[in-house]
C-alpha positions in Angstrom: -6.6 -4.3 -21.8 -3.5 -5.9 -20.4 -2.6 -2.7 -18.7 -5.8 -2.5 -16.8 -5.6 -6.1 -16.0 -2.3 -5.8 -14.4 -3.6 -2.7 -12.6 -6.7 -4.1 -10.9 -5.5 -7.7 -10.4 -2.4 -6.2 -8.8 -4.2 -3.7 -6.6 -6.2 -6.7 -5.4 -3.5 -8.7 -4.6 -1.7 -5.8 -2.8 -4.6 -5.2 -0.8 -5.2 -8.9 0.1 -1.7 -8.7 1.5 -2.5 -5.5 3.4 -5.6 -6.9 4.9 -3.7 -10.2 5.7 -0.9 -8.3 7.5 -3.6 -6.3 9.4 -5.4 -9.6 10.3 -2.2 -11.3 11.7 -2.1 -8.7 14.3 1.8 -8.9 14.1 2.0 -5.0 13.3 0.7 -3.5 10.1 2.6 -1.3 7.7 3.2 2.4 8.8 0.3 4.0 7.0 -2.1 1.2 7.6 -1.6 1.6 11.4 -3.0 5.1 10.8 -6.0 3.7 9.0 -6.8 1.1 11.5 -6.2 3.6 14.4 -8.5 6.2 12.9 -11.2 3.3 12.4 -10.9 2.2 16.0 -11.0 5.7 17.5 -13.5 7.6 15.0 -15.3 5.0 13.2 -15.8 4.1 9.4 -13.9 1.3 8.0 -10.0 1.3 7.4 -10.8 1.3 3.7 -12.7 4.6 4.1 -9.8 6.1 5.9 -7.4 5.0 3.0 -9.9 7.1 0.7 -10.1 10.1 3.1 -6.2 10.2 4.1 -5.3 9.6 0.5 -7.5 12.4 -0.7 -6.1 14.8 2.0 -2.6 13.8 0.8 -3.5 14.6 -2.9 -4.3 18.2 -1.6 -1.1 18.4 0.4 1.0 17.2 -2.5 -0.6 19.6 -4.7 0.0 22.5 -2.4 3.6 21.7 -2.0 4.3 21.0 -5.4 2.2 24.2 -6.6 0.3 22.1 -9.0 -3.2 21.0 -9.5 -4.3 18.0 -7.5 -3.7 14.7 -9.3 -7.2 13.9 -9.6 -6.5 10.4 -11.5 -4.7 9.2 -8.4 -8.3 9.1 -6.7 -9.2 6.2 -8.8 -6.2 4.3 -7.1 -7.0 5.3 -3.5 -10.7 4.8 -4.0 -10.0 1.3 -5.6 -7.5 0.4 -2.7 -10.1 1.6 -0.2 -12.7 -0.7 -1.5 -10.5 -3.8 -1.9 -9.0 -3.4 1.5 -12.6 -3.4 3.1 -13.6 -6.3 1.0 -10.6 -8.4 1.8 -10.7 -7.6 5.6 -14.3 -9.0 5.5 -13.1 -12.2 3.8 -10.3 -12.8 6.3 -12.9 -12.5 9.2 -13.5 -16.1 8.6 -10.0 -17.1 9.3 -9.2 -18.3 13.0 -5.9 -17.8 14.4 -5.2 -19.9 17.3 -1.5 -19.4 18.0 1.6 -17.3 17.2 2.8 -19.7 14.5 -0.5 -19.1 12.6 -0.1 -15.4 12.9 3.5 -15.1 11.8 2.5 -17.5 8.8 -0.4 -15.0 7.9 1.9 -12.1 8.2 4.5 -13.5 5.9 1.9 -14.5 3.4 0.5 -11.1 3.5 3.8 -9.5 3.0 4.5 -11.6 -0.1 1.1 -10.9 -1.4 1.7 -7.2 -1.0 5.0 -7.0 -2.8 3.7 -9.1 -5.6 0.6 -6.9 -5.8 2.7 -3.8 -5.7 5.2 -4.9 -8.5 2.2 -6.0 -10.5 -0.2 -2.8 -10.5 2.8 -0.5 -10.9 3.4 -1.9 -14.4 0.2 -0.2 -15.5 1.9 3.3 -14.8 -1.6 4.7 -14.3 -2.5 6.9 -11.3 0.2 7.1 -8.6 -0.5 6.4 -5.1 -0.4 9.8 -3.1 1.7 8.3 -0.4 4.4 7.5 -2.9 3.9 10.9 -4.5 4.6 12.4 -1.3 7.8 11.1 -1.2 8.6 12.7 -4.6 7.1 16.0 -3.7 9.3 16.1 -0.6 12.3 15.1 -2.6 11.8 17.9 -5.1 10.4 20.6 -2.7 12.9 20.2 0.1 16.0 18.6 -1.7 15.8 15.3 0.6 16.9 12.1 -1.0 14.3 9.7 -2.0 15.3 7.5 0.8 15.2 10.2 3.4 11.9 11.3 2.1 10.5 8.0 2.1 11.8 7.6 5.9 10.4 10.8 7.0 6.8 10.0 5.6 7.0 6.3 7.2 8.2 7.9 10.4 5.5 10.1 10.6 2.9 7.4 9.8 4.3 5.3 12.6 4.2 8.4 15.0 0.5 8.8 14.1 -0.2 5.2 14.4 1.1 5.1 17.9 -0.9 8.2 19.0 -4.0 6.5 17.5 -3.2 3.3 19.3 -3.0 1.6 15.8 -1.5 -2.0 15.3 2.2 -0.8 15.5 4.5 -3.9 16.4 7.5 -5.7 15.1 5.8 -6.3 11.9 5.5 -2.6 11.3 9.3 -2.3 11.5 9.7 -5.2 8.8 7.2 -3.6 6.6 8.9 0.0 6.6 12.3 -1.3 6.2 11.8 -4.0 3.6 8.8 -2.9 1.6 10.6 -0.5 -0.6 13.5 -2.9 -1.8 11.1 -5.9 -1.9 8.7 -4.2 -4.4 11.5 -3.0 -6.4 12.6 -6.8 -7.0 9.0 -7.7 -7.6 8.6 -4.7 -10.2 11.6 -5.9 -12.1 10.3 -9.5 -12.2 6.7 -8.5 -13.2 8.2 -5.9 -15.8 9.6 -9.0 -17.6 6.3 -10.7 -17.6 4.3 -7.6 -18.7 6.8 -6.6 -21.5 7.0 -10.2 -22.7 5.9 -10.3 -26.5 2.7 -12.2 -27.2 3.3 -15.4 -29.2 1.0 -15.4 -32.2 1.6 -19.0 -32.9 3.6 -21.0 -35.3 3.0 -21.3 -39.0 
């Protein structure tokens, strides 16, 4: 039960962070700029595009690694897509009247994103296809994990620019700091997740 609690609550917190960063209009994360750009140009919601692009990445990862698609990963992308859309709807009621409020919402969103990421990863259930792409590139082409991640994020930023997505200063911040920040969050949440339950004293 604890495993699924951390999984779904962590995903909810992380997607609330994603929605907050998007709503702040300070620049979304690299892949989120793609989802918003696709939504603005083609239609459907950003959450729908999270699911569609995630499914395509599952197929690409399977092809590159010469393995069957990681179908359990669809649970993660489907849940993420639904949660993103719900949280974006909830945040429509927030009025941002100046730059200070936008920066504050961006900071809050970034903090929620790293806390949520560090939380849901404790469950070690279905991997995110975007993260899996980094591992596939690492094994397939011999790139380091850092270079693989950088290539994936750079491709997403380029696509976001081509689609006129919300690429701005915040995009750079997320791209540069999200990895190390989630690693710290993961280590902290790991201590909480693995903390033995106290049964009480005699």
